[in-house]
C-alpha positions, 0 to 999 in steps of 0.5 A: 808517177807510181801507181797506187796499189788499187791502180795496180790491181785494176791494171792486172785485172785489165791485163787478164780480162777477156771479153767478146760477145759470147762472154758474160762481162761479169764472168770475164772480170771475175776470171781476170781477178782470179788470174791476177790473184794467182800472179800476186800470190806467186810473187809473194811466194817468190819474195818469201823464197828470196828471203829464205835463200831458195830463189835459184831453185825456184827460178829454174823451176819457173823457167821450165814451167814457162817452156812447157807453157810455150809448148802448149 
């Protein structure tokens, strides 16, 4: 069964939510929402690039960013 857009949004927020006894739960949810929005915006950017034949360069750039993240 495919998730609804609302269910997908909730799932993304849960993926990014970080909580512990020192973190305000409201902050954790807001932070997770902002991270999820960044991901969705990047996906939209990629779709736009694919539709305009710019996907190859974008793919290489994202691979390089991933490598840099893994080094941190």
